[in-house]
N, CA and C atoms as a LAMMPS dump frame, in Angstrom:
ITEM: TIMESTEP
0
ITEM: NUMBER OF ATOMS
603
ITEM: BOX BOUNDS ff ff ff
-5.0000000000000000e+02 5.0000000000000000e+02
-5.0000000000000000e+02 5.0000000000000000e+02
-5.0000000000000000e+02 5.0000000000000000e+02
ITEM: ATOMS id mol type element x y z
1 1 1 N -32.291 -314.129 -9.955
2 1 2 C -31.883 -313.787 -11.28
3 1 3 C -33.1 -313.42 -12.117
4 2 1 N -32.92 -312.497 -13.036
5 2 2 C -33.994 -312.121 -13.92
6 2 3 C -34.233 -313.229 -14.907
7 3 1 N -35.487 -313.643 -15.093
8 3 2 C -35.798 -314.693 -16.046
9 3 3 C -35.88 -314.081 -17.438
10 4 1 N -35.061 -314.587 -18.354
11 4 2 C -35.014 -314.095 -19.703
12 4 3 C -35.306 -315.242 -20.653
13 5 1 N -35.854 -314.952 -21.866
14 5 2 C -36.149 -316.034 -22.804
15 5 3 C -34.878 -316.695 -23.287
16 6 1 N -34.918 -317.997 -23.499
17 6 2 C -33.744 -318.724 -23.967
18 6 3 C -33.765 -318.83 -25.48
19 7 1 N -32.59 -319.09 -26.041
20 7 2 C -32.463 -319.319 -27.471
21 7 3 C -32.319 -320.811 -27.684
22 8 1 N -32.769 -321.313 -28.845
23 8 2 C -32.791 -322.769 -28.97
24 8 3 C -32.329 -323.317 -30.315
25 9 1 N -31.595 -322.554 -31.119
26 9 2 C -31.024 -323.133 -32.334
27 9 3 C -29.786 -323.935 -31.98
28 10 1 N -29.409 -324.916 -32.793
29 10 2 C -28.289 -325.811 -32.476
30 10 3 C -27.071 -325.455 -33.306
31 11 1 N -25.903 -325.407 -32.666
32 11 2 C -24.659 -325.216 -33.394
33 11 3 C -24.339 -326.521 -34.114
34 12 1 N -24.364 -326.511 -35.447
35 12 2 C -24.294 -327.746 -36.206
36 12 3 C -22.884 -328.134 -36.628
37 13 1 N -22.03 -327.164 -36.864
38 13 2 C -20.726 -327.486 -37.418
39 13 3 C -19.633 -327.186 -36.411
40 14 1 N -18.762 -328.15 -36.181
41 14 2 C -17.63 -327.919 -35.288
42 14 3 C -16.746 -326.83 -35.878
43 15 1 N -16.256 -325.972 -35
44 15 2 C -15.376 -324.917 -35.449
45 15 3 C -16.101 -323.666 -35.873
46 16 1 N -17.428 -323.682 -35.862
47 16 2 C -18.192 -322.504 -36.236
48 16 3 C -18.558 -321.732 -34.99
49 17 1 N -18.191 -320.451 -34.879
50 17 2 C -18.52 -319.689 -33.684
51 17 3 C -20.012 -319.611 -33.476
52 18 1 N -20.428 -319.561 -32.222
53 18 2 C -21.844 -319.44 -31.909
54 18 3 C -22.266 -317.993 -32.118
55 19 1 N -23.136 -317.754 -33.053
56 19 2 C -23.625 -316.415 -33.321
57 19 3 C -25 -316.249 -32.711
58 20 1 N -25.647 -315.13 -33.003
59 20 2 C -26.979 -314.896 -32.457
60 20 3 C -27.927 -316.023 -32.841
61 21 1 N -28.671 -316.561 -31.868
62 21 2 C -29.639 -317.608 -32.148
63 21 3 C -29.055 -319.003 -32.173
64 22 1 N -27.743 -319.157 -31.917
65 22 2 C -27.111 -320.475 -31.962
66 22 3 C -26.71 -320.903 -30.56
67 23 1 N -26.869 -322.207 -30.277
68 23 2 C -26.407 -322.742 -29
69 23 3 C -24.937 -323.091 -29.103
70 24 1 N -24.191 -322.751 -28.072
71 24 2 C -22.782 -323.137 -28.049
72 24 3 C -22.661 -324.605 -27.694
73 25 1 N -21.758 -325.271 -28.383
74 25 2 C -21.41 -326.653 -28.102
75 25 3 C -19.901 -326.768 -28.19
76 26 1 N -19.266 -327.285 -27.163
77 26 2 C -17.821 -327.411 -27.217
78 26 3 C -17.171 -327.368 -25.857
79 27 1 N -15.944 -326.837 -25.815
80 27 2 C -15.131 -326.848 -24.6
81 27 3 C -14.647 -325.44 -24.275
82 28 1 N -14.712 -325.092 -22.997
83 28 2 C -14.093 -323.866 -22.499
84 28 3 C -13.002 -324.287 -21.52
85 29 1 N -11.777 -323.85 -21.797
86 29 2 C -10.643 -324.153 -20.937
87 29 3 C -10.422 -322.97 -19.992
88 30 1 N -10.442 -323.256 -18.705
89 30 2 C -10.278 -322.219 -17.691
90 30 3 C -8.93 -322.359 -16.986
91 31 1 N -8.404 -321.207 -16.563
92 31 2 C -7.233 -321.178 -15.709
93 31 3 C -7.666 -320.621 -14.358
94 32 1 N -7.227 -321.249 -13.286
95 32 2 C -7.741 -320.924 -11.956
96 32 3 C -6.626 -320.422 -11.047
97 33 1 N -6.982 -319.483 -10.183
98 33 2 C -6.01 -318.921 -9.241
99 33 3 C -6.685 -318.691 -7.9
100 34 1 N -5.947 -318.985 -6.823
101 34 2 C -6.471 -318.833 -5.471
102 34 3 C -5.502 -317.965 -4.681
103 35 1 N -6.036 -316.949 -4.02
104 35 2 C -5.214 -316.031 -3.249
105 35 3 C -5.898 -315.695 -1.932
106 36 1 N -5.105 -315.218 -0.982
107 36 2 C -5.697 -314.62 0.214
108 36 3 C -6.254 -313.26 -0.183
109 37 1 N -7.033 -312.653 0.692
110 37 2 C -7.568 -311.334 0.393
111 37 3 C -6.46 -310.298 0.275
112 38 1 N -5.285 -310.594 0.835
113 38 2 C -4.136 -309.694 0.73
114 38 3 C -3.344 -309.925 -0.555
115 39 1 N -3.736 -310.948 -1.34
116 39 2 C -3.07 -311.183 -2.616
117 39 3 C -1.983 -312.229 -2.604
118 40 1 N -1.846 -312.98 -1.514
119 40 2 C -0.838 -314.039 -1.463
120 40 3 C -1.366 -315.299 -2.131
121 41 1 N -0.541 -315.923 -2.964
122 41 2 C -0.962 -317.11 -3.708
123 41 3 C -1.158 -318.304 -2.772
124 42 1 N -2.236 -319.055 -3.021
125 42 2 C -2.568 -320.234 -2.221
126 42 3 C -2.577 -321.493 -3.085
127 43 1 N -2.332 -322.621 -2.472
128 43 2 C -2.577 -323.961 -3.003
129 43 3 C -1.626 -324.391 -4.111
130 44 1 N -1.522 -323.607 -5.2
131 44 2 C -0.764 -324.054 -6.363
132 44 3 C 0.229 -322.977 -6.79
133 45 1 N 1.474 -323.393 -7.08
134 45 2 C 2.468 -322.444 -7.569
135 45 3 C 2.162 -322.041 -9.008
136 46 1 N 1.618 -322.982 -9.784
137 46 2 C 1.226 -322.724 -11.172
138 46 3 C -0.294 -322.788 -11.25
139 47 1 N -0.895 -321.863 -11.962
140 47 2 C -2.353 -321.816 -12.056
141 47 3 C -2.884 -323.117 -12.674
142 48 1 N -3.708 -323.863 -11.949
143 48 2 C -4.259 -325.099 -12.502
144 48 3 C -5.348 -324.799 -13.529
145 49 1 N -5.526 -325.723 -14.451
146 49 2 C -6.536 -325.567 -15.498
147 49 3 C -7.707 -326.508 -15.236
148 50 1 N -8.842 -326.187 -15.824
149 50 2 C -10.005 -327.083 -15.804
150 50 3 C -10.685 -326.994 -17.16
151 51 1 N -11.301 -328.101 -17.559
152 51 2 C -11.92 -328.21 -18.874
153 51 3 C -13.422 -328.412 -18.706
154 52 1 N -14.211 -327.528 -19.303
155 52 2 C -15.669 -327.587 -19.203
156 52 3 C -16.244 -327.859 -20.591
157 53 1 N -16.955 -328.991 -20.723
158 53 2 C -17.58 -329.376 -21.987
159 53 3 C -19.103 -329.281 -21.834
160 54 1 N -19.755 -328.812 -22.892
161 54 2 C -21.215 -328.697 -22.842
162 54 3 C -21.804 -328.895 -24.223
163 55 1 N -22.904 -329.588 -24.281
164 55 2 C -23.69 -329.698 -25.516
165 55 3 C -25.105 -330.122 -25.144
166 56 1 N -26.077 -329.47 -25.782
167 56 2 C -27.47 -329.82 -25.521
168 56 3 C -27.798 -329.664 -24.054
169 57 1 N -28.218 -330.772 -23.422
170 57 2 C -28.553 -330.73 -21.992
171 57 3 C -27.55 -331.516 -21.147
172 58 1 N -26.334 -331.614 -21.625
173 58 2 C -25.27 -332.323 -20.915
174 58 3 C -24.081 -331.392 -20.668
175 59 1 N -23.387 -331.601 -19.545
176 59 2 C -22.108 -330.933 -19.345
177 59 3 C -21.21 -331.803 -18.488
178 60 1 N -19.919 -331.507 -18.548
179 60 2 C -18.952 -332.217 -17.709
180 60 3 C -17.767 -331.304 -17.45
181 61 1 N -17.104 -331.52 -16.316
182 61 2 C -15.982 -330.699 -15.9
183 61 3 C -14.829 -331.612 -15.502
184 62 1 N -13.633 -331.329 -16.055
185 62 2 C -12.43 -332.07 -15.714
186 62 3 C -11.501 -331.176 -14.894
187 63 1 N -10.816 -331.788 -13.93
188 63 2 C -9.905 -331.036 -13.076
189 63 3 C -8.532 -330.884 -13.731
190 64 1 N -7.579 -330.349 -12.969
191 64 2 C -6.252 -330.047 -13.516
192 64 3 C -5.504 -331.294 -13.98
193 65 1 N -5.913 -332.461 -13.493
194 65 2 C -5.297 -333.722 -13.914
195 65 3 C -6.09 -334.398 -15.027
196 66 1 N -7.038 -333.664 -15.594
197 66 2 C -7.935 -334.179 -16.638
198 66 3 C -8.723 -335.395 -16.15
199 67 1 N -9.074 -335.361 -14.865
200 67 2 C -9.958 -336.359 -14.289
201 67 3 C -11.345 -335.746 -14.131
202 68 1 N -12.374 -336.548 -14.395
203 68 2 C -13.742 -336.047 -14.261
204 68 3 C -14.001 -335.56 -12.846
205 69 1 N -14.572 -334.367 -12.763
206 69 2 C -14.914 -333.774 -11.481
207 69 3 C -16.417 -333.71 -11.29
208 70 1 N -17.133 -333.439 -12.39
209 70 2 C -18.588 -333.34 -12.339
210 70 3 C -19.148 -333.696 -13.713
211 71 1 N -20.287 -334.374 -13.719
212 71 2 C -20.939 -334.786 -14.963
213 71 3 C -22.439 -334.678 -14.795
214 72 1 N -23.088 -334.039 -15.768
215 72 2 C -24.544 -333.972 -15.763
216 72 3 C -25.064 -334.55 -17.073
217 73 1 N -25.939 -335.562 -16.96
218 73 2 C -26.585 -336.19 -18.115
219 73 3 C -28.044 -335.765 -18.097
220 74 1 N -28.392 -334.865 -19.013
221 74 2 C -29.691 -334.206 -18.965
222 74 3 C -30.881 -335.125 -19.149
223 75 1 N -30.804 -336.067 -20.094
224 75 2 C -31.958 -336.929 -20.354
225 75 3 C -32.34 -337.747 -19.125
226 76 1 N -31.344 -338.123 -18.338
227 76 2 C -31.598 -338.891 -17.118
228 76 3 C -31.705 -337.993 -15.893
229 77 1 N -31.454 -336.699 -16.068
230 77 2 C -31.376 -335.748 -14.952
231 77 3 C -30.472 -336.308 -13.857
232 78 1 N -29.286 -336.766 -14.267
233 78 2 C -28.345 -337.411 -13.348
234 78 3 C -27.099 -336.549 -13.204
235 79 1 N -26.791 -336.163 -11.972
236 79 2 C -25.607 -335.366 -11.671
237 79 3 C -24.636 -336.223 -10.86
238 80 1 N -23.409 -336.341 -11.371
239 80 2 C -22.388 -337.135 -10.705
240 80 3 C -21.236 -336.239 -10.266
241 81 1 N -20.678 -336.533 -9.103
242 81 2 C -19.383 -336.005 -8.707
243 81 3 C -18.438 -337.204 -8.6
244 82 1 N -17.133 -336.914 -8.534
245 82 2 C -16.155 -337.998 -8.586
246 82 3 C -15.127 -337.835 -7.478
247 83 1 N -14.771 -338.966 -6.884
248 83 2 C -13.712 -339.019 -5.882
249 83 3 C -12.81 -340.188 -6.243
250 84 1 N -11.54 -339.883 -6.519
251 84 2 C -10.574 -340.896 -6.939
252 84 3 C -11.08 -341.685 -8.136
253 85 1 N -11.733 -340.971 -9.057
254 85 2 C -12.207 -341.586 -10.285
255 85 3 C -13.521 -342.323 -10.175
256 86 1 N -14.08 -342.403 -8.965
257 86 2 C -15.316 -343.139 -8.767
258 86 3 C -16.511 -342.184 -8.767
259 87 1 N -17.528 -342.477 -9.597
260 87 2 C -18.681 -341.582 -9.667
261 87 3 C -19.62 -341.751 -8.476
262 88 1 N -20.219 -340.65 -8.073
263 88 2 C -21.236 -340.683 -7.024
264 88 3 C -22.438 -339.894 -7.52
265 89 1 N -23.558 -340.572 -7.634
266 89 2 C -24.779 -339.932 -8.106
267 89 3 C -25.376 -339.1 -6.982
268 90 1 N -25.608 -337.819 -7.258
269 90 2 C -26.173 -336.931 -6.251
270 90 3 C -27.689 -336.903 -6.367
271 91 1 N -28.35 -337.016 -5.233
272 91 2 C -29.803 -336.923 -5.233
273 91 3 C -30.216 -335.466 -5.216
274 92 1 N -31.437 -335.205 -5.603
275 92 2 C -31.939 -333.834 -5.639
276 92 3 C -32.976 -333.62 -4.539
277 93 1 N -32.767 -334.31 -3.419
278 93 2 C -33.76 -334.238 -2.346
279 93 3 C -33.315 -333.322 -1.207
280 94 1 N -32.038 -332.901 -1.251
281 94 2 C -31.531 -332.073 -0.164
282 94 3 C -32.222 -330.711 -0.155
283 95 1 N -32.429 -330.177 1.042
284 95 2 C -33.001 -328.845 1.166
285 95 3 C -31.966 -327.808 0.748
286 96 1 N -32.378 -326.902 -0.127
287 96 2 C -31.437 -325.937 -0.668
288 96 3 C -31.541 -324.604 0.058
289 97 1 N -30.401 -323.936 0.206
290 97 2 C -30.455 -322.609 0.829
291 97 3 C -31.128 -321.608 -0.095
292 98 1 N -31.472 -320.466 0.46
293 98 2 C -32.081 -319.411 -0.355
294 98 3 C -31.11 -318.988 -1.448
295 99 1 N -31.61 -318.638 -2.63
296 99 2 C -30.722 -318.23 -3.716
297 99 3 C -29.997 -316.942 -3.374
298 100 1 N -28.823 -316.727 -3.98
299 100 2 C -28.068 -315.512 -3.696
300 100 3 C -28.766 -314.277 -4.256
301 101 1 N -28.393 -313.127 -3.724
302 101 2 C -28.901 -311.855 -4.243
303 101 3 C -28.119 -311.517 -5.503
304 102 1 N -28.836 -311.223 -6.592
305 102 2 C -28.206 -311.011 -7.884
306 102 3 C -28.345 -309.557 -8.312
307 103 1 N -27.265 -309.009 -8.826
308 103 2 C -27.268 -307.623 -9.289
309 103 3 C -26.551 -307.541 -10.625
310 104 1 N -27.218 -306.991 -11.635
311 104 2 C -26.572 -306.74 -12.92
312 104 3 C -25.811 -305.423 -12.831
313 105 1 N -24.55 -305.43 -13.225
314 105 2 C -23.699 -304.246 -13.138
315 105 3 C -23.405 -303.704 -14.541
316 106 1 N -23.176 -302.387 -14.665
317 106 2 C -22.97 -301.792 -15.986
318 106 3 C -21.599 -302.054 -16.586
319 107 1 N -20.671 -302.586 -15.796
320 107 2 C -19.31 -302.819 -16.275
321 107 3 C -19.281 -303.901 -17.344
322 108 1 N -18.419 -303.727 -18.346
323 108 2 C -18.194 -304.769 -19.342
324 108 3 C -16.694 -305.053 -19.423
325 109 1 N -16.345 -306.202 -19.997
326 109 2 C -14.943 -306.563 -20.186
327 109 3 C -14.841 -307.421 -21.438
328 110 1 N -13.699 -307.381 -22.091
329 110 2 C -13.467 -308.22 -23.262
330 110 3 C -12.526 -309.345 -22.88
331 111 1 N -12.997 -310.584 -23.078
332 111 2 C -12.228 -311.776 -22.741
333 111 3 C -12.194 -312.667 -23.971
334 112 1 N -11.005 -312.955 -24.464
335 112 2 C -10.819 -313.772 -25.669
336 112 3 C -11.598 -313.216 -26.866
337 113 1 N -11.732 -311.916 -26.905
338 113 2 C -12.438 -311.28 -28.015
339 113 3 C -13.937 -311.2 -27.829
340 114 1 N -14.466 -311.764 -26.752
341 114 2 C -15.905 -311.724 -26.472
342 114 3 C -16.194 -310.576 -25.501
343 115 1 N -17.166 -309.75 -25.851
344 115 2 C -17.561 -308.674 -24.956
345 115 3 C -18.49 -309.249 -23.885
346 116 1 N -18.073 -309.167 -22.649
347 116 2 C -18.794 -309.805 -21.553
348 116 3 C -19.538 -308.78 -20.7
349 117 1 N -20.715 -309.17 -20.23
350 117 2 C -21.471 -308.397 -19.255
351 117 3 C -21.155 -308.918 -17.86
352 118 1 N -21.579 -308.177 -16.86
353 118 2 C -21.179 -308.501 -15.486
354 118 3 C -22.388 -308.655 -14.575
355 119 1 N -22.342 -309.707 -13.769
356 119 2 C -23.379 -310.009 -12.789
357 119 3 C -22.699 -310.256 -11.448
358 120 1 N -23.29 -309.747 -10.364
359 120 2 C -22.751 -310.006 -9.023
360 120 3 C -23.73 -310.856 -8.229
361 121 1 N -23.211 -311.916 -7.607
362 121 2 C -23.998 -312.781 -6.736
363 121 3 C -23.489 -312.594 -5.322
364 122 1 N -24.376 -312.307 -4.396
365 122 2 C -23.99 -312.122 -2.996
366 122 3 C -24.767 -313.097 -2.127
367 123 1 N -24.02 -313.83 -1.294
368 123 2 C -24.634 -314.83 -0.408
369 123 3 C -23.83 -314.873 0.883
370 124 1 N -24.368 -314.24 1.93
371 124 2 C -23.644 -314.185 3.196
372 124 3 C -22.334 -313.425 3.028
373 125 1 N -21.232 -314.069 3.406
374 125 2 C -19.918 -313.439 3.318
375 125 3 C -19.179 -313.834 2.041
376 126 1 N -19.918 -314.344 1.079
377 126 2 C -19.328 -314.733 -0.204
378 126 3 C -19.952 -313.884 -1.311
379 127 1 N -19.095 -313.28 -2.116
380 127 2 C -19.552 -312.457 -3.24
381 127 3 C -18.828 -312.922 -4.498
382 128 1 N -19.586 -313.096 -5.583
383 128 2 C -19.003 -313.58 -6.834
384 128 3 C -19.353 -312.644 -7.98
385 129 1 N -18.333 -312.256 -8.738
386 129 2 C -18.536 -311.509 -9.977
387 129 3 C -18.471 -312.489 -11.14
388 130 1 N -19.479 -312.444 -12.003
389 130 2 C -19.569 -313.352 -13.146
390 130 3 C -19.551 -312.52 -14.424
391 131 1 N -18.516 -312.708 -15.233
392 131 2 C -18.434 -312.073 -16.539
393 131 3 C -18.903 -313.097 -17.569
394 132 1 N -19.998 -312.808 -18.266
395 132 2 C -20.577 -313.787 -19.182
396 132 3 C -20.669 -313.21 -20.592
397 133 1 N -20.542 -314.116 -21.577
398 133 2 C -20.481 -313.715 -22.979
399 133 3 C -21.794 -314.04 -23.681
400 134 1 N -22.578 -313.036 -24.067
401 134 2 C -23.853 -313.291 -24.749
402 134 3 C -23.716 -314.1 -26.04
403 135 1 N -22.538 -314.075 -26.671
404 135 2 C -22.345 -314.841 -27.906
405 135 3 C -22.237 -316.337 -27.639
406 136 1 N -21.94 -316.716 -26.408
407 136 2 C -21.777 -318.127 -26.06
408 136 3 C -22.961 -318.551 -25.21
409 137 1 N -24.008 -319.013 -25.867
410 137 2 C -25.253 -319.333 -25.167
411 137 3 C -25.581 -320.81 -25.26
412 138 1 N -26.305 -321.286 -24.247
413 138 2 C -26.912 -322.608 -24.282
414 138 3 C -28.395 -322.434 -23.956
415 139 1 N -29.159 -323.503 -24.096
416 139 2 C -30.586 -323.44 -23.798
417 139 3 C -30.814 -323.435 -22.297
418 140 1 N -31.499 -322.427 -21.804
419 140 2 C -31.835 -322.366 -20.379
420 140 3 C -32.756 -323.523 -20.011
421 141 1 N -33.759 -323.772 -20.842
422 141 2 C -34.753 -324.811 -20.544
423 141 3 C -34.119 -326.19 -20.448
424 142 1 N -33.034 -326.429 -21.173
425 142 2 C -32.39 -327.744 -21.175
426 142 3 C -31.85 -328.119 -19.801
427 143 1 N -31.632 -327.125 -18.929
428 143 2 C -31.056 -327.389 -17.613
429 143 3 C -32.018 -327.046 -16.475
430 144 1 N -33.299 -326.974 -16.78
431 144 2 C -34.288 -326.565 -15.774
432 144 3 C -34.403 -327.562 -14.622
433 145 1 N -34.025 -328.829 -14.845
434 145 2 C -34.111 -329.836 -13.779
435 145 3 C -32.759 -330.131 -13.137
436 146 1 N -31.713 -329.503 -13.615
437 146 2 C -30.361 -329.836 -13.155
438 146 3 C -30.201 -329.555 -11.657
439 147 1 N -29.788 -330.555 -10.871
440 147 2 C -29.664 -330.36 -9.424
441 147 3 C -28.376 -329.674 -8.988
442 148 1 N -27.508 -329.311 -9.931
443 148 2 C -26.29 -328.594 -9.56
444 148 3 C -26.682 -327.227 -9.019
445 149 1 N -26.343 -326.971 -7.755
446 149 2 C -26.836 -325.776 -7.074
447 149 3 C -26.454 -324.494 -7.805
448 150 1 N -27.443 -323.692 -8.154
449 150 2 C -27.215 -322.384 -8.747
450 150 3 C -27.017 -322.365 -10.249
451 151 1 N -26.8 -323.542 -10.878
452 151 2 C -26.496 -323.563 -12.311
453 151 3 C -27.676 -323.06 -13.146
454 152 1 N -28.857 -323.613 -12.909
455 152 2 C -30.039 -323.191 -13.681
456 152 3 C -30.365 -321.726 -13.411
457 153 1 N -30.246 -321.301 -12.17
458 153 2 C -30.542 -319.906 -11.828
459 153 3 C -29.559 -318.952 -12.509
460 154 1 N -28.296 -319.371 -12.608
461 154 2 C -27.311 -318.541 -13.3
462 154 3 C -27.667 -318.406 -14.775
463 155 1 N -28.042 -319.514 -15.404
464 155 2 C -28.406 -319.462 -16.82
465 155 3 C -29.65 -318.602 -17.04
466 156 1 N -30.594 -318.638 -16.108
467 156 2 C -31.761 -317.763 -16.213
468 156 3 C -31.331 -316.296 -16.216
469 157 1 N -30.396 -315.963 -15.351
470 157 2 C -29.973 -314.57 -15.214
471 157 3 C -29.21 -314.075 -16.432
472 158 1 N -28.448 -314.979 -17.073
473 158 2 C -27.616 -314.574 -18.204
474 158 3 C -28.266 -314.878 -19.544
475 159 1 N -29.527 -315.337 -19.535
476 159 2 C -30.206 -315.744 -20.768
477 159 3 C -29.436 -316.863 -21.462
478 160 1 N -28.864 -317.744 -20.662
479 160 2 C -28.148 -318.898 -21.202
480 160 3 C -26.7 -318.639 -21.544
481 161 1 N -26.215 -317.417 -21.321
482 161 2 C -24.828 -317.092 -21.663
483 161 3 C -23.869 -317.702 -20.644
484 162 1 N -22.742 -318.216 -21.137
485 162 2 C -21.779 -318.907 -20.282
486 162 3 C -20.738 -317.946 -19.716
487 163 1 N -20.282 -318.19 -18.493
488 163 2 C -19.265 -317.316 -17.885
489 163 3 C -17.886 -317.554 -18.483
490 164 1 N -17.146 -316.471 -18.691
491 164 2 C -15.757 -316.565 -19.124
492 164 3 C -14.798 -316.135 -18.023
493 165 1 N -15.315 -315.497 -16.99
494 165 2 C -14.488 -315.166 -15.825
495 165 3 C -15.386 -315.111 -14.594
496 166 1 N -14.956 -315.744 -13.515
497 166 2 C -15.639 -315.593 -12.228
498 166 3 C -14.598 -315.242 -11.172
499 167 1 N -14.962 -314.318 -10.303
500 167 2 C -14.101 -313.922 -9.186
501 167 3 C -14.929 -314.05 -7.914
502 168 1 N -14.566 -314.999 -7.069
503 168 2 C -15.301 -315.25 -5.835
504 168 3 C -14.473 -314.816 -4.643
505 169 1 N -15.049 -313.952 -3.819
506 169 2 C -14.378 -313.455 -2.618
507 169 3 C -15.109 -314.01 -1.4
508 170 1 N -14.394 -314.805 -0.62
509 170 2 C -14.942 -315.41 0.599
510 170 3 C -14.224 -314.788 1.792
511 171 1 N -14.862 -313.789 2.406
512 171 2 C -14.211 -313.076 3.505
513 171 3 C -14.095 -313.933 4.758
514 172 1 N -14.981 -314.906 4.916
515 172 2 C -14.934 -315.756 6.105
516 172 3 C -13.692 -316.642 6.1
517 173 1 N -13.314 -317.141 4.905
518 173 2 C -12.175 -318.055 4.809
519 173 3 C -10.942 -317.398 4.196
520 174 1 N -10.993 -316.06 3.978
521 174 2 C -9.837 -315.309 3.493
522 174 3 C -9.325 -315.868 2.162
523 175 1 N -10.241 -316.074 1.223
524 175 2 C -9.872 -316.636 -0.075
525 175 3 C -10.538 -315.844 -1.198
526 176 1 N -9.751 -315.563 -2.226
527 176 2 C -10.283 -315.06 -3.487
528 176 3 C -9.954 -316.077 -4.563
529 177 1 N -10.979 -316.598 -5.231
530 177 2 C -10.786 -317.594 -6.288
531 177 3 C -11.181 -316.974 -7.622
532 178 1 N -10.251 -317.017 -8.567
533 178 2 C -10.503 -316.47 -9.897
534 178 3 C -10.385 -317.577 -10.931
535 179 1 N -11.387 -317.678 -11.78
536 179 2 C -11.384 -318.65 -12.87
537 179 3 C -11.634 -317.893 -14.164
538 180 1 N -10.702 -317.994 -15.109
539 180 2 C -10.834 -317.236 -16.354
540 180 3 C -10.58 -318.127 -17.558
541 181 1 N -11.433 -317.987 -18.565
542 181 2 C -11.274 -318.765 -19.786
543 181 3 C -10.027 -318.331 -20.531
544 182 1 N -9.246 -319.307 -20.987
545 182 2 C -8.069 -319.012 -21.807
546 182 3 C -8.213 -319.603 -23.21
547 183 1 N -9.282 -320.37 -23.449
548 183 2 C -9.554 -320.9 -24.783
549 183 3 C -11.024 -321.304 -24.861
550 184 1 N -11.637 -321.022 -26
551 184 2 C -13.004 -321.453 -26.293
552 184 3 C -12.95 -322.226 -27.597
553 185 1 N -13.371 -323.501 -27.563
554 185 2 C -13.286 -324.357 -28.741
555 185 3 C -14.66 -324.921 -29.076
556 186 1 N -15.345 -324.364 -30.092
557 186 2 C -16.621 -324.951 -30.518
558 186 3 C -16.383 -326.333 -31.129
559 187 1 N -17.233 -327.275 -30.815
560 187 2 C -17.152 -328.622 -31.386
561 187 3 C -18.472 -329.332 -31.155
562 188 1 N -18.739 -330.318 -32.004
563 188 2 C -19.912 -331.163 -31.811
564 188 3 C -19.508 -332.342 -30.946
565 189 1 N -20.262 -332.59 -29.882
566 189 2 C -19.951 -333.644 -28.936
567 189 3 C -21.088 -334.65 -28.9
568 190 1 N -20.864 -335.893 -29.31
569 190 2 C -21.921 -336.901 -29.244
570 190 3 C -22.232 -337.277 -27.806
571 191 1 N -23.366 -337.953 -27.618
572 191 2 C -23.786 -338.363 -26.272
573 191 3 C -22.769 -339.263 -25.605
574 192 1 N -21.982 -340.004 -26.396
575 192 2 C -20.968 -340.902 -25.818
576 192 3 C -19.868 -340.133 -25.1
577 193 1 N -19.779 -338.816 -25.322
578 193 2 C -18.797 -338.011 -24.616
579 193 3 C -19.252 -337.666 -23.199
580 194 1 N -20.508 -337.971 -22.887
581 194 2 C -21.05 -337.613 -21.568
582 194 3 C -21.435 -338.884 -20.826
583 195 1 N -20.407 -339.633 -20.454
584 195 2 C -20.562 -340.837 -19.64
585 195 3 C -19.552 -340.756 -18.51
586 196 1 N -19.686 -341.633 -17.529
587 196 2 C -18.81 -341.598 -16.361
588 196 3 C -17.398 -342.062 -16.677
589 197 1 N -17.169 -342.612 -17.883
590 197 2 C -15.828 -343.099 -18.242
591 197 3 C -15.229 -342.344 -19.429
592 198 1 N -15.918 -341.33 -19.941
593 198 2 C -15.423 -340.622 -21.138
594 198 3 C -14.203 -339.777 -20.779
595 199 1 N -13.127 -339.893 -21.584
596 199 2 C -11.954 -339.045 -21.331
597 199 3 C -12.149 -337.65 -21.88
598 200 1 N -11.312 -336.719 -21.453
599 200 2 C -11.333 -335.373 -22.022
600 200 3 C -10.851 -335.47 -23.467
601 201 1 N -11.434 -334.665 -24.343
602 201 2 C -11.023 -334.679 -25.753
603 201 3 C -9.838 -333.769 -25.974
């Protein structure tokens, strides 16, 4: 990914859109769909949702049942995943594969009123299109130590802009996974919202 300078002003008021020079803080609600490469629906009859919260150097992701799926606490550089509600701290000692090949594409799209740019990530037989909104930015430097694979590199490529749509095509497993934002809610989130027991707001 191309390394771009990050922005570092803080979004101070809940409900205020993130403008130029402001960090986004709040929740992005995604709707997810899984299909075969031929377009047949997989796994779920109704598109499941996921909730992504971010503020400062913390983020968390809730699954379709509003159960914590992933949590990153930046000050401690601690990344947790969850199984049956139980947190598991991931170490950052594992050997990582080579980063994917990244290509910026000229295509744009409007999602929820945000004009998004497009980035393609290619890694083996998996290709992902990332539509990201420059108006919704976080600090790249705040996640420089995050062990979540590819997260920091993605933020470097987008200058901290968050994705509003991703389309991943896995030809080896005959799956296309699409995740698209259906709501963006700016809000101020205290540190108490980023714990292993915090519920979705």
